[in-house]
C-alpha positions as CSV (number, residue, x, y, z in Angstrom):
1,M,-0.3,-0.1,-0.1
2,P,2.5,2.6,0.6
3,R,4.0,2.4,-2.7
4,T,0.3,2.5,-3.4
5,W,0.7,6.4,-2.4
6,I,3.9,6.6,-4.1
7,V,3.0,6.3,-7.2
8,I,0.0,8.8,-6.7
9,A,2.0,11.4,-5.5
10,I,4.2,11.2,-8.5
11,V,1.7,11.2,-11.1
12,A,-0.1,13.9,-9.5
13,A,3.2,16.3,-9.5
14,L,3.5,15.3,-12.9
15,L,0.0,15.7,-14.0
16,T,0.0,19.4,-12.1
17,F,3.9,20.2,-13.7
18,G,1.9,19.2,-17.1
19,I,-0.8,21.2,-16.5
20,L,1.2,24.6,-15.8
21,W,3.3,24.0,-18.4
22,L,0.7,23.1,-21.2
23,S,-1.6,26.0,-19.7
24,G,1.5,28.3,-20.5
25,S,1.8,29.5,-16.9
26,E,5.4,30.7,-16.5
27,E,6.9,32.0,-13.5
28,P,7.3,35.6,-13.4
29,A,10.2,37.0,-15.2
30,L,12.8,39.3,-13.5
31,P,13.6,42.5,-14.9
32,E,15.9,43.2,-17.5
33,V,18.7,45.7,-15.9
34,A,20.0,47.9,-18.0
35,E,23.5,48.1,-18.6
36,E,25.7,51.1,-17.3
37,P,27.2,52.9,-19.6
38,V,30.6,52.5,-19.0
39,D,33.0,56.2,-18.5
40,E,34.9,57.3,-21.2
41,V,38.0,57.3,-20.4
42,A,40.4,60.4,-21.2
43,D,43.2,58.7,-23.7
44,Y,45.6,61.7,-22.1
45,W,45.2,64.3,-19.4
46,I,47.8,66.6,-18.0
47,E,47.9,68.3,-14.3
48,G,49.2,71.7,-14.2
49,G,48.8,72.4,-18.1
50,D,49.9,75.3,-20.7
51,M,48.6,75.7,-23.7
52,E,49.5,78.8,-26.5
53,R,47.7,79.1,-29.7
54,F,50.0,81.7,-32.3
55,G,48.4,83.5,-35.6
56,D,50.1,83.2,-39.1
57,D,52.0,86.4,-38.3
58,G,53.7,84.9,-35.4
59,R,52.2,86.4,-32.6
60,R,50.7,84.9,-29.8
61,L,46.9,85.2,-29.8
62,L,46.2,82.8,-26.5
63,E,47.6,81.2,-23.5
64,L,45.9,78.7,-21.6
65,R,47.0,77.4,-18.0
66,A,44.2,74.7,-16.0
67,R,45.3,73.0,-13.2
68,E,44.3,69.7,-15.1
69,M,43.1,68.8,-18.6
70,N,41.5,65.9,-20.1
71,H,41.2,65.5,-24.0
72,Y,38.4,62.9,-25.3
73,S,39.1,62.0,-28.3
74,A,35.5,60.5,-29.3
75,R,34.0,64.4,-28.0
76,E,37.0,65.7,-30.0
77,Q,37.5,68.1,-26.5
78,T,39.6,68.5,-24.0
79,T,37.9,69.4,-20.4
80,L,39.8,72.1,-18.4
81,Q,39.4,72.8,-13.9
82,E,40.3,75.7,-12.5
83,V,41.2,77.4,-15.8
84,W,43.4,80.6,-16.8
85,L,43.3,82.2,-19.9
86,H,45.0,85.4,-21.6
87,Y,43.9,86.6,-24.7
88,Q,45.8,89.1,-27.0
89,A,43.2,90.6,-29.2
90,S,45.7,93.5,-30.6
91,D,48.9,94.6,-30.4
92,I,47.0,97.4,-26.9
93,L,44.3,94.9,-25.8
94,A,44.4,91.7,-24.7
95,W,41.9,90.2,-21.9
96,D,42.8,88.1,-18.8
97,M,39.7,85.1,-18.1
98,V,39.4,83.1,-15.2
99,A,37.0,80.1,-14.2
100,D,36.5,77.2,-11.9
101,S,35.8,75.1,-15.5
102,G,36.0,74.9,-19.3
103,K,36.5,72.5,-22.4
104,I,37.8,73.5,-25.5
105,S,36.7,72.2,-28.9
106,D,39.2,70.6,-30.8
107,A,37.6,71.5,-34.3
108,T,35.8,74.3,-33.8
109,R,38.8,76.7,-31.4
110,R,35.8,77.2,-28.8
111,V,36.3,77.5,-26.0
112,H,34.1,77.3,-23.5
113,L,34.2,78.3,-19.7
114,D,31.7,78.0,-17.2
115,G,31.7,78.6,-13.1
116,N,32.6,81.7,-11.2
117,V,34.1,83.6,-14.8
118,R,35.6,86.3,-15.0
119,L,36.9,88.6,-17.3
120,L,39.4,91.8,-17.1
121,R,40.3,94.1,-19.9
122,L,43.5,95.4,-19.6
123,P,44.2,98.2,-22.2
124,E,47.4,99.5,-22.6
125,E,45.6,102.9,-21.6
126,G,42.8,103.5,-19.1
127,P,41.1,101.5,-16.5
128,V,40.5,98.1,-16.5
129,M,37.5,96.6,-16.6
130,R,35.9,93.7,-14.6
131,L,33.1,91.4,-15.9
132,T,31.9,87.8,-14.2
133,T,29.0,86.0,-15.2
134,D,28.2,82.1,-14.8
135,W,29.3,81.6,-18.3
136,L,30.9,82.4,-21.7
137,E,31.6,81.1,-24.7
138,L,35.0,82.3,-26.5
139,L,35.6,82.2,-30.3
140,T,38.7,82.3,-30.6
141,D,38.9,82.4,-34.6
142,E,36.3,85.3,-34.8
143,E,37.7,87.0,-31.5
144,I,33.5,87.3,-29.9
145,A,33.0,86.3,-26.5
146,R,29.9,85.4,-25.4
147,T,27.1,84.5,-23.0
148,D,23.3,84.8,-22.5
149,A,23.7,84.1,-18.7
150,P,23.3,87.5,-16.2
151,V,26.6,89.9,-16.5
152,L,28.0,92.6,-14.2
153,M,30.5,95.0,-15.7
154,L,32.7,97.4,-13.6
155,Q,35.0,99.8,-14.8
156,A,36.2,103.6,-13.5
157,G,33.0,104.0,-10.8
158,S,30.5,102.3,-13.2
159,R,28.8,99.3,-12.4
160,V,26.2,97.7,-15.1
161,T,24.4,94.9,-14.8
162,G,22.2,93.0,-17.6
163,T,21.6,89.6,-19.1
164,G,24.2,88.3,-22.0
165,L,26.8,89.7,-23.7
166,L,28.6,89.8,-26.9
167,A,32.0,90.9,-26.7
168,L,33.9,91.7,-30.2
169,L,37.7,91.5,-28.5
170,G,39.4,92.8,-31.3
171,E,37.2,95.8,-32.0
172,D,37.1,96.6,-28.2
173,R,33.3,96.3,-28.3
174,I,31.0,95.7,-25.6
175,S,27.4,94.8,-26.1
176,I,25.1,93.5,-22.5
177,Q,22.4,92.4,-24.8
178,H,19.1,92.9,-22.0
179,D,17.8,94.1,-19.3
180,V,20.9,96.6,-18.4
181,K,20.6,98.4,-15.4
182,A,23.9,100.4,-14.8
183,I,24.7,103.1,-11.8
184,H,27.8,105.7,-12.9
185,E,29.8,107.6,-9.5
186,T,30.8,110.7,-9.8
187,P,34.5,111.5,-9.0
């Protein structure tokens, strides 16, 4: 008799398994795990890097220093940390630019500065102008600096605020684009 019970139990288990299999019942599928994107690795990096760019006439146009430079060939871009940039717009006018970070495009020669961006216009004569903004794009071939962010300009007792900036660096022309407010102190 015990064999009969064992045979009955085995047959019942097989029938149950067969019914479940034929009815299409499946165990709940595990959720698919998306693959994490692999962080792109810099193909080279430089600590305490310097870079210079010269014009066709041999004049140094740009000098750039950064605490850290990381180049990514897939993006054709170099990222920068703690950036200082000296731009020689002409023989009599230069600009110094400082930012927390930045990036340089290999193909377009654009420099994007980001975070606590400060510009100093350094004329051979006259007062120094100070500009601050959140981010700035420098187009070196066109001698243009621009931003859509809020801007503060200080120069010789004048304080000008607004949004957006277009600076024609070689021509020494600066335009704050929108919402301009100015305070001029008399000496």
